[in-house]
Structure formats: C-alpha cells, structure tokens
C-alpha positions in Angstrom: 13.0 15.3 -0.8 11.8 12.0 0.8 13.8 10.6 3.6 16.1 7.7 2.6 16.5 4.8 4.9 20.1 3.7 4.8 23.5 4.6 6.2 26.7 4.8 4.2 27.6 1.1 4.9 24.2 -0.2 3.9 24.2 2.0 0.8 27.6 0.5 -0.2 26.3 -3.0 0.4 23.2 -2.4 -1.8 25.3 -0.9 -4.6 27.8 -3.9 -4.5 24.9 -6.3 -4.5 23.5 -4.7 -7.6 26.8 -4.5 -9.4 27.8 -8.1 -8.5 24.6 -9.6 -9.9 24.0 -7.4 -12.9 24.6 -9.4 -16.1 26.4 -7.6 -18.9 27.3 -10.4 -21.2 27.8 -8.2 -24.2 30.3 -6.0 -22.4 32.1 -9.0 -20.8 32.3 -11.1 -23.9 33.1 -8.0 -26.0 36.1 -7.2 -23.8 37.4 -10.8 -24.0 36.9 -11.1 -27.7 38.7 -7.7 -28.3 41.6 -8.8 -26.2 41.8 -12.2 -28.0 41.6 -10.4 -31.4 44.5 -8.2 -30.5 46.6 -11.0 -29.2 46.0 -13.6 -32.0 45.4 -11.1 -34.8 48.4 -8.8 -34.4 50.7 -11.7 -33.6 49.7 -13.7 -36.7 50.1 -10.6 -38.9 53.6 -9.9 -37.4 55.0 -13.5 -37.7 53.0 -14.7 -40.8 56.0 -14.4 -43.1 57.5 -17.4 -41.1 54.5 -19.6 -41.8 51.1 -20.1 -40.2 52.1 -22.7 -37.5 55.3 -20.8 -36.6 53.4 -17.5 -36.4 50.7 -19.1 -34.2 53.4 -20.7 -31.9 55.2 -17.4 -31.4 51.9 -15.6 -30.8 50.8 -18.0 -28.1 54.3 -17.7 -26.5 53.4 -14.1 -25.7 51.7 -15.5 -22.5 55.1 -16.6 -21.1 56.8 -13.3 -21.9 59.9 -15.2 -23.0 62.0 -15.4 -26.1 61.4 -12.7 -28.6 59.1 -10.8 -26.2 61.9 -9.7 -23.8 63.1 -6.2 -24.5 60.5 -5.6 -27.2 60.4 -2.1 -28.6 57.9 -2.8 -31.4 54.5 -1.4 -30.4 52.6 -4.2 -32.2 54.4 -7.0 -30.2 53.9 -5.0 -26.9 50.2 -5.1 -27.7 50.3 -8.8 -28.4 52.1 -9.7 -25.2 50.0 -7.5 -22.8 46.7 -8.7 -24.5 47.9 -12.3 -24.0 48.4 -11.6 -20.3 45.1 -9.7 -20.0 42.9 -12.5 -21.4 43.2 -15.0 -18.5 43.3 -12.3 -15.9 40.2 -10.5 -17.1 38.4 -13.8 -17.7 39.0 -14.9 -14.1 37.9 -11.5 -12.8 34.6 -11.6 -14.7 34.1 -15.3 -13.7 34.4 -14.5 -10.0 33.0 -10.9 -10.0 29.6 -12.1 -8.8 30.9 -14.0 -5.8 33.5 -11.3 -5.0 30.9 -8.5 -5.1 28.4 -10.6 -3.0 31.1 -11.2 -0.3 32.1 -7.6 -0.2 28.4 -6.6 0.1 28.0 -9.0 3.1 31.1 -7.4 4.7 29.8 -3.9 4.3 26.4 -5.0 5.6 28.0 -5.9 8.9 27.8 -2.2 9.8 24.4 -1.5 8.2 21.8 0.6 10.1 18.7 2.8 9.5 17.7 0.4 6.7 14.6 -1.5 5.9 14.2 -5.2 6.7 11.3 -7.1 5.0 10.4 -10.6 6.1 8.4 -12.5 3.5 8.5 -14.0 0.0 4.9 -13.1 -1.2 4.4 -10.9 -4.2 3.4 -7.9 -2.0 6.6 -8.3 0.0 8.7 -8.4 -3.1 6.9 -5.3 -4.5 7.6 -3.4 -1.3 11.3 -4.3 -1.5 11.6 -3.1 -5.1 9.6 0.1 -4.4 11.9 0.9 -1.5 14.9 0.4 -3.7 13.4 2.9 -6.2 13.7 5.5 -3.3 17.3 4.3 -2.8 16.6 2.7 0.6 18.9 -0.1 1.7 16.7 -3.2 1.8 17.4 -6.6 3.3 14.8 -9.2 2.4 14.5 -12.3 4.6 12.9 -15.1 2.6 12.8 -18.9 2.3 12.6 -21.0 -0.8 12.8 -18.0 -3.3 13.4 -19.3 -6.8 17.0 -18.6 -8.1 15.8 -16.3 -10.9 13.7 -14.3 -8.5 16.7 -13.9 -6.1 18.9 -12.9 -9.0 16.4 -10.2 -10.2 16.1 -8.8 -6.7 19.9 -8.7 -6.2 20.4 -6.9 -9.5 18.2 -4.1 -8.1 20.4 -4.0 -5.0 18.1 -5.9 -2.6 20.2 -8.0 -0.2 18.5 -11.4 0.0 19.0 -13.4 3.2 17.7 -16.9 3.2 16.3 -17.9 6.6 13.4 -17.9 9.0 12.7 -14.4 10.3 11.1 -15.9 13.5 14.6 -16.8 14.6 16.6 -14.2 16.4 19.9 -15.1 14.7 18.4 -14.6 11.3 17.1 -11.1 12.3 20.6 -10.4 13.8 22.2 -11.3 10.5 19.8 -8.8 8.8 20.8 -6.2 11.4 17.1 -5.8 12.3 18.0 -4.4 15.7 19.6 -1.4 13.9 17.0 -1.0 11.2 14.6 2.0 10.8 11.7 -0.3 9.7 11.0 -4.0 10.0 8.1 -5.2 7.9 6.6 -8.7 8.8 5.0 -9.6 5.5 4.4 -13.3 5.6 0.9 -14.6 4.4 0.3 -16.2 7.9 -0.8 -13.7 10.6 0.6 -15.9 13.3 4.1 -16.0 11.7 4.0 -12.2 11.4 3.2 -11.8 15.1 6.0 -14.2 16.0 8.4 -12.1 13.9 7.4 -9.0 15.8 8.0 -10.9 19.1 11.4 -12.0 17.9 12.3 -8.4 17.0 11.4 -7.4 20.6 13.5 -10.1 22.0 16.5 -9.2 19.8 16.3 -5.5 20.7 15.6 -6.1 24.4 15.7 -2.9 26.5 18.3 -1.1 24.4 17.5 2.6 23.9 16.3 3.6 20.4 15.2 7.1 19.4 13.1 7.0 17.3 12.0 3.4 18.1 12.1 0.7 15.4 8.9 0.7 13.5 7.7 -2.9 13.2 4.9 -3.1 10.5 2.9 -6.3 11.0 0.8 -7.5 8.1 -2.6 -8.8 9.4 -5.2 -10.4 7.1 -7.8 -11.1 9.8 -10.0 -8.1 10.4 -10.6 -9.2 14.0 -6.9 -9.7 14.7 -6.1 -6.3 13.2 -8.6 -4.6 15.4 -7.3 -6.4 18.5 -3.6 -5.7 17.6 -4.4 -2.0 17.3 -6.3 -1.9 20.6 -3.4 -3.7 22.3 -1.0 -1.0 21.0 -3.4 1.7 22.4 -3.5 -0.1 25.8 0.3 -0.1 25.9 0.5 3.5 25.2 -2.2 4.4 27.8 -0.2 2.6 30.4 3.0 4.4 29.3 4.6 1.1 28.4 5.5 2.6 25.0 7.4 5.4 26.7 11.0 4.7 25.9 10.2 1.4 24.2 12.6 0.6 21.4 9.9 -1.0 19.3 6.8 0.6 17.9 4.3 -1.9 16.4 2.2 -0.8 13.5 -0.4 -3.4 12.4 -1.6 -3.0 8.8 -3.9 -4.8 6.4 -3.4 -4.8 2.6 -7.2 -5.3 2.2 -8.0 -2.3 4.4 -5.5 -0.1 2.6 -6.9 -1.1 -0.8 -10.4 -0.2 0.3 -9.3 3.1 1.8 -7.4 4.0 -1.4 -10.5 3.2 -3.4 -12.8 5.3 -1.3 -10.4 8.3 -1.1 -10.0 8.2 -4.9 -13.5 7.5 -6.1 -15.8 9.4 -3.6 -16.5 12.3 -6.0 -17.3 10.0 -8.9 -19.6 7.9 -6.8 -21.6 10.8 -5.5 -21.8 12.3 -9.0 -23.2 9.1 -10.4 -25.8 8.9 -7.6 -26.8 12.4 -8.4 -27.1 11.7 -12.1 -29.1 8.6 -11.5 -31.4 10.6 -9.2 -30.9 8.0 -6.5 -31.9 8.6 -2.9 -28.8 7.0 -1.5 -25.5 5.4 -2.4 -26.3 1.7 -3.0 -23.4 -0.7 -3.5 -24.0 -4.3 -4.8 -21.2 -6.8 -3.9 -20.6 -9.8 -6.1 -18.6 -11.9 -3.6 -17.7 -11.0 -0.1 -14.1 -12.0 0.6 -11.8 -10.0 3.0 -11.2 -7.4 0.3 -14.9 -6.9 -0.3 -15.7 -6.7 3.4 -13.0 -4.1 3.9 -14.7 -2.0 1.2 -18.1 -2.5 2.9 -16.7 -1.3 6.2 -15.2 1.9 4.6 -18.5 2.7 2.8 -20.6 2.4 5.9 -18.1 4.4 8.0 -17.4 7.2 5.5 -19.8 7.8 2.6 -22.4 9.9 4.4 -23.6 12.9 2.3 -26.2 15.5 3.2 -27.8 15.0 -0.2 -28.4 11.3 0.3 -29.8 8.8 2.8 -27.3 6.6 4.7 -25.5 4.1 2.4 -27.0 0.7 1.6 -25.2 -2.6 0.8 -26.5 -5.6 -1.0 -24.3 -8.7 -1.0 -24.6 -11.6 -3.5 -22.9 -14.8 -2.4 -23.5 -18.5 -2.8 -24.1 -19.0 1.0 -25.8 -15.8 2.2 -26.7 -17.2 5.6 -23.1 -17.9 6.6 -21.8 -14.7 5.1 -24.4 -12.6 7.0 -23.8 -14.4 10.3 -20.1 -13.8 10.0 -20.4 -10.1 9.2 -22.9 -9.5 12.0 -20.7 -11.3 14.4 -17.7 -9.1 13.5 -19.8 -5.9 13.7 -22.3 -6.8 16.4 -22.8 -3.2 17.7 -23.7 -2.0 14.2 -27.0 -4.0 14.4 -27.8 -3.7 18.1 -28.8 0.0 18.3 -31.5 0.7 15.7 -32.5 3.8 17.7 -29.2 5.3 16.7 -28.4 3.5 13.4 -28.4 0.0 12.0 -26.3 -1.0 9.1 -28.4 -1.4 5.9 -26.9 -4.6 4.6 -28.8 -7.5 3.0 -27.3 -10.8 1.9 -28.9 -12.5 -1.2 -28.2 -15.9 -2.8 -26.3 -16.0 -6.1 -23.9 -18.7 -7.1 -21.7 -17.5 -10.0 -20.4 -21.1 -10.6 -23.9 -22.3 -11.4 -25.6 -19.2 -12.9 -24.7 -16.5 -15.4 -25.2 -12.8 -14.8 -28.2 -11.6 -16.7 -31.4 -9.6 -16.4 -32.8 -12.1 -13.8 -30.3 -11.2 -11.1 -30.5 -7.5 -11.9 -34.3 -7.7 -11.6 -34.0 -9.5 -8.3 -31.7 -6.9 -6.8 -33.8 -4.0 -8.0 -37.0 -5.4 -6.8 -35.7 -6.2 -3.3 -33.2 -3.4 -2.7 -33.5 -0.8 -5.4 -31.3 0.4 -8.2 -27.6 0.5 -7.4 -25.1 3.2 -7.9 -21.9 1.1 -7.9 -20.8 -2.6 -7.9 -17.9 -4.3 -6.2 -16.7 -7.6 -7.7 -14.5 -9.5 -5.2 -14.9 -13.2 -5.0 -11.4 -14.1 -3.8 -10.1 -15.1 -7.2 -8.6 -12.8 -9.8 -9.8 -14.9 -12.8 -13.3 -15.2 -11.3 -13.4 -11.4 -10.7 -12.4 -10.7 -14.3 -15.0 -13.1 -15.7 -17.7 -11.7 -13.4 -16.6 -8.1 -14.1 -16.9 -8.5 -17.9 -20.3 -10.2 -17.7 -21.6 -7.6 -15.3 -20.5 -4.7 -17.5 -22.3 -6.2 -20.5 -25.5 -6.8 -18.5 -25.4 -3.3 -17.0 -24.9 -1.7 -20.4 -27.6 -3.7 -22.2 -30.2 -1.0 -22.6 -28.3 1.2 -20.1 -29.8 -0.9 -17.4 -27.3 0.0 -14.7 -24.9 2.7 -15.9 -22.7 2.4 -12.9 -19.0 2.1 -12.1 -17.9 -1.6 -11.5 -14.9 -2.0 -9.3 -13.1 -5.3 -9.8 -10.7 -6.6 -7.2 -7.4 -7.7 -8.7 -4.5 -8.6 -6.4 -2.0 -8.4 -9.2 -2.0 -6.2 -12.2 -2.8 -7.9 -15.5 -2.8 -6.9 -19.1 -6.6 -7.1 -19.0 -6.9 -4.6 -16.2 -4.4 -2.2 -17.8 -6.2 -2.3 -21.1 -9.9 -2.7 -20.3 -10.4 -2.1 -16.6 -8.8 1.2 -16.0 -11.8 3.5 -15.6 -14.3 5.6 -17.6 -13.3 6.2 -21.2 -16.2 8.4 -22.3 -18.2 11.3 -20.9 -21.4 9.3 -21.4 -23.2 7.9 -18.4 -22.6 4.1 -18.8 -21.2 1.2 -16.9 -17.4 0.9 -16.9 -14.9 -1.5 -15.3 -12.1 -0.4 -13.0 -9.6 -2.6 -11.2 -8.4 -1.9 -7.6 -6.3 -3.5 -4.9 -3.3 -4.7 -7.0 -0.3 -5.2 -4.7 1.9 -3.2 -7.1 -0.2 -0.2 -6.2 -0.9 -0.9 -2.5 2.3 -2.6 -1.2 4.4 0.5 -1.6 6.9 2.4 0.5 4.6 5.5 0.6 1.5 3.6 1.8 3.1 1.0 4.2 6.2 2.7 5.6 5.4 6.4 5.2 1.7 6.1 5.9 0.5 8.2 3.0 -3.1 7.1 3.4 -3.0 8.6 7.0 -1.9 12.1 6.0 -5.5 13.3 6.1 -6.2 11.4 9.4 -3.4 13.3 11.1 -4.9 16.6 10.0 -8.3 15.5 11.3 -6.8 14.6 14.7 -5.0 17.9 14.9 -8.3 19.8 14.2 -10.1 17.8 16.9 -7.3 18.0 19.4 -7.0 21.8 19.1 -10.7 22.6 18.5 -10.0 24.4 15.2 -13.7 24.8 14.4 -13.5 28.6 13.9 -9.9 29.0 12.9 -8.5 29.8 9.5 -7.2 26.9 7.3 -4.0 25.4 8.7 -0.7 26.5 7.3 1.6 23.9 5.6 3.9 24.1 8.6 1.0 23.1 10.9 0.0 20.3 8.5 3.5 18.9 8.6 3.6 19.1 12.4 0.3 17.2 12.5 2.0 14.3 10.6 4.9 14.3 13.0 2.6 14.1 16.0 0.5 11.3 14.5 2.8 8.6 15.7 1.8 9.3 19.3 -1.9 9.1 18.7 -3.8 6.1 20.3 -5.0 3.5 17.8 -8.6 4.0 19.0 -8.5 7.7 17.9 -6.5 6.8 14.7 -9.4 4.6 13.6 -11.9 7.4 14.0 -9.7 9.9 12.3 -9.0 7.6 9.4 -12.7 7.4 8.8 -12.9 11.3 9.0 -10.2 11.5 6.4 -11.9 8.9 4.1 -15.1 11.0 4.4 -13.4 14.3 3.6 -14.1 14.3 -0.1 -17.8 13.7 0.6 -18.0 16.9 2.6 -16.0 18.8 -0.1 -18.5 17.5 -2.7 -21.5 18.5 -0.4 -20.0 22.0 -0.2 -20.1 22.3 -4.0 -16.5 21.5 -4.9 -14.6 18.9 -6.9 -10.8 18.4 -7.5 -9.4 20.5 -10.3 -8.6 18.5 -13.5 -5.4 18.7 -15.4 -5.0 22.1 -16.9 -7.7 23.7 -14.6 -6.8 26.5 -12.2 -8.0 25.3 -8.8 -8.8 27.2 -5.6 -6.4 26.0 -2.9 -8.6 27.3 -0.1 -12.2 26.0 -0.7 -14.9 27.1 1.7 -18.2 25.8 3.1 -21.2 28.0 2.8 -22.4 29.1 6.2 -26.0 28.0 5.5 -24.8 24.4 4.9 -22.7 24.0 8.1 -25.5 23.0 10.5 -26.8 20.2 8.2 -23.2 19.0 7.4 -22.3 19.0 11.1 -25.4 16.9 11.9 -24.6 14.5 9.1 -21.0 14.2 10.3 -22.4 13.2 13.7 -24.5 10.5 12.0 -21.5 9.3 10.2 -19.4 9.2 13.4 -22.0 7.2 15.2 -22.0 4.7 12.4 -18.2 4.5 12.3 -18.0 4.0 16.1 -20.6 1.3 16.1 -18.9 -0.5 13.2 -15.7 -0.3 15.2 -17.3 -2.1 18.1 -18.1 0.8 20.4 -21.5 1.0 22.2 -23.5 3.7 23.9 -23.1 4.0 27.7 -25.9 2.9 29.8 -27.7 5.2 32.3 -25.2 6.4 34.9 -22.2 4.9 33.1 -19.2 7.0 32.1 -17.1 6.7 29.0 -14.7 3.8 29.2 -12.1 3.3 26.5 -11.2 -0.2 27.7 -14.8 -1.3 27.5 -15.4 0.7 24.3 -18.4 2.5 25.8 -18.9 6.2 24.6 -21.3 8.7 26.2 -21.6 10.7 23.0 -23.1 7.8 21.0 -26.5 9.5 21.1 -28.9 11.3 18.7 -28.0 14.8 17.5 -30.7 16.4 19.6 -29.3 14.9 22.8 -25.9 16.6 22.3 -24.7 19.7 24.0 -23.6 22.8 22.0 -19.9 21.9 22.7 -20.5 18.4 21.4 -22.1 19.7 18.3 -19.1 22.1 17.8 -16.9 19.0 17.7 -18.7 17.9 14.6 -18.3 21.4 13.1 -14.6 21.0 13.8 -14.5 17.8 11.8 -16.4 19.3 8.9 -13.9 22.1 8.7 -11.1 19.5 9.0 -12.3 18.1 5.6 -11.1 21.2 3.8 -7.5 20.9 5.2 -7.5 17.2 4.6 -8.5 18.0 1.0 -5.7 20.5 0.7 -3.2 17.9 1.8 -4.5 15.2 -0.6 -5.3 17.4 -3.6 -2.6 20.1 -3.9 -3.8 21.0 -7.4 -6.9 22.7 -5.8 -10.6 22.6 -6.4 -13.2 24.1 -8.7 -16.9 24.6 -8.2 -19.2 21.8 -9.3 -21.4 22.6 -12.2 
C-alpha cells in the first residue's frame, strides 16, 4: 500500500473541507420540502373542518408551541409542531454549513503535519493537488487569484486552498510548511520557485527534521535545472546536507515528459527502425521548444542499440541559425570532441506559418538527412501541434511515404488526442499519431513526489555501486533497498543513472526480448546471450560517453585527474583505451538493464519474433 502523507489532524481538516463545500441541493431542498409538507399538510388536514384560514393560522402557530400545542397527545399534531420547529433550524444549519465546516477545517489544520504543500495555480499544480487527494494525502494549495469556481471544485475534493504568496514566510507558516512531508514549488516562474525554496529554508531554520522536508522545485530552464542539481551535489559533497532539515529536489515537467516517452516507446521505435531497414534511429523534429529539446537530449543520451548506428536528429524550425546556436551553447562538449563522439544534429529551415507540410519538405529531409524512423511535433502551441500533427500524418501516409510514429506534444489532454492521437490502431506499418506530455499524466504524485521515473535509475546505481556484473538478478528486497538509498545519491550520478535507466529497454530489445502483452505469459528473469555481451558492453560505453558529453562533462587532459567540480572525467575515452576493470563497469550497467526492466515491467518478457 502506498504511503499516505497526512496525520490525523490534517486528514480531519481535508474531510471537513470536502464536506463543507460539497453541494447537495437535492438532499438539502428535499429535507426542507419534506419538513414543510409535514408541517403545513398535516396541520391543514387536522384543522380544515374549521375553515381554510383558521386551519392555516393554527398550523403556523405550531412554531410558537402555544395554545392547542401544549400537552398534545395526538401524534399528528406532534408531527406538525416538531416539523414547524425543524424547518428554520435545519434551514439555518444548511445555510451556514459551508462556513462552519471551513472554520472547523482551519482549526484542525492548526495541528497538521506530514502533509503536502503545493505552491502554484497553474494547471499542472492543480493536477498534482487532485492526484494527491486521490491517494488520500492531506493537501494545502497556496495560490493567488484562483477563480471562485476553481477554488470550490478543489475544496469539494478536500484540498485546503490558502490564498497568499508562498514567497512570504507567514503564508508558508499558515500552511504548516515547516511540518510538511513535501513542499512543491510549482509556479510558472523559475525565479519565484527558487524564492519559495529559500523561504522554506528560512522558515524551518536549523530545526531537526528526520527525514528532511522534500522541497520539489519546478524548473523550466534546462540550464538552471542542471545548475540547481549540481549545487545540490556540491552541498552533499561538503556534508552540508548532513542533518539539514530541507532536501531540495529540482525537477522539470518537460524532462519528465521526455523520459516517460522514451521509457514507454523504446521497443516500438527500435522495431519500426528494423522494419524500415534503417541503419540508425532518425528523429525529425517539427519545432524545437523546451519540450522538444528535452526529447532530443534523452534520445542522444539513451537510444544506442548494437543493431544501429548512433541516433540522428533533424530539426525543422523557422530560424535554424538561432536554434542551432542555442542548442550548441547549452551542450558545448557534445560538439567539441569528434574523436569520441559528436552529436549528429542538423537544423533546417521550415516555417509552418508560411508553408504547408507536403512532399517538398519530406523530399528535402530525405535528400539531406535520410529517411526518418520517428517524428516529434513540438512547436510550443497545442493547437499548432495538432494542426501540424494531422498534416504530417496525412503526408506520411500518402503512398506510405514515411510509415513512422508521430509524437505530438500536448500540454493538456484534449478530446482530439483521446480520440485520434492515442497510438497505433492497426498491425499495419503506417504512420500514426500519438500525444505525449499532458500535465494530467506527468504532474502526478507518483512521478513528482514518489519519483516513479527514477526507480530504474536507483537500480542502475545499486549495480554500479556494488559491482554486480557477475551476480544473479537482484531480489525484490534488494530492489526496494536501492530505492531507499537513492535519496543519498549525488545529482551528478543521478543524471548518469537516469540515462542508464532510460536506455534499459534498448538493451532488453538488443538481447532479443520485448515486454509481454496482455494475456501473454512472460519470463520474469530475461537473460542476455553470452556472445552478445562484449558488443553490448562496448555500445553501453559509447552511450555513456555521449550522455556525459551532453551533460557538460569533458575528457581530462594529459596529466589531469578526474575532477567532479570541474566536470572532467578520465574515463571519457575510446573503448580500446579502457582497462579491463573499466570495461567490466559497462558490463555491470548492461546487466543492470535486466533488473531495471523487471522493476518497470512486472508482467515479464517474451522473445521477439
């Protein structure tokens, strides 16, 4: 059973908030109408022989409990007088129930702890709040200028909405952030999120917390995300995190969407490339916003197969010169060491506001870069992505020109994506459209708070840390222990192990396996043929070199030693230059792929036909 983030006080506050703001007009009006019917109806029936007006007068007099209503033994008149009293009392109770419940919830919340505090009013922040409530966590949402109907909808679900600025310590104090299990800074502005983290630190001070409060900081800028992670590593190396009451955890929605896509679709991408008899995985990007760039980074760092050449990217944008300069500036080392590896990325001009997708652009891509095996549509606008995705699918399927999967970025699920962009519908080799990246699927409790995407990375780190190259598959107890220890791993190593995890299904595919489909009996302990291991280990080293260069690391110069602070690594060298021990480290990571697969695909695997 998943852990629930709440104590008894915060759970009571959440329940009271939900009850106080749940509208049940049929029940409320039904009760009042029934009471009025008993009061007026039975009274009129009993006194009607005296005349209508006299009967009505005596019936209404039941409220005062005077006259004929004292010492009444008749059951009908007793019903009339108690119904008459109940109507105003019940009416007032219903009228003030919302305010009463809200004030009671606030009172209970004064003792809340071990709950989840979310700062932000963006759609992803609201999605996370509701998803946490599905797991029965106690959630306090700090937001400004939320519409009344949105606030009402959240409170009906039991989310306690606190209006204010999360950068202010008093606002965080009111949300009991210094007693929370998790604080998520989820504003659209990176600077604001960093200020919220700083405010949490000031609020908590030097108080002892075990475990520390996890502060998840949303970061849109790839460069800022990288630096925030490196800063956390530096703090841990200097033992400043030892005993610290706050554990910062920077995250990026765009990166998480890209990782989820790669982890889910690797087998399909490799199979398509094999069916098309391609020599490599070739991705064509229509648009290159932050979401697209995140996918590009994961492809270059993860999708390295023994059966194909290194991955290739072709980017179509209105201003290719600016886009190329920006990408190369952010990944300088990936282009500075051609003797090891240089990212195969080309930027071509295409303005979708001034030109339609047709055979001309397909011809241009094929002639200059070769036939693709997949397409990514991510221009920064959901409507633009939908329009481009539909047009591209039609062009690709005309004469089966490019029978490839087309992945369309959609930040929020729409009826279109659910009906027409949900994946492959037929066993035929044809182009199909699939949406990815919706905040409803990415901004979830499992991915942000529980770190579900990092389960495989924790296993990869455990393999490397213990040198499990020749050991039998890890037991489930060992796998769970790896997840517990993951929180102490330096961010530098986390990045490398995330890439290992994202590449795991490539190695499983190379070894001749695929995930079992529904109804199939899968093997829960897949193996790698011994004759494939040397080639797979060499390919893993190639992939690791590419990932480290993409992450900003560089090879050491002659006489220089490895330096984590300067991001210089002495193992960034060709396969032939490695020692046997170094090569065995790559064997370890190849074997780690099988345990990673076991964690992420518990239904097992079957041999590829």
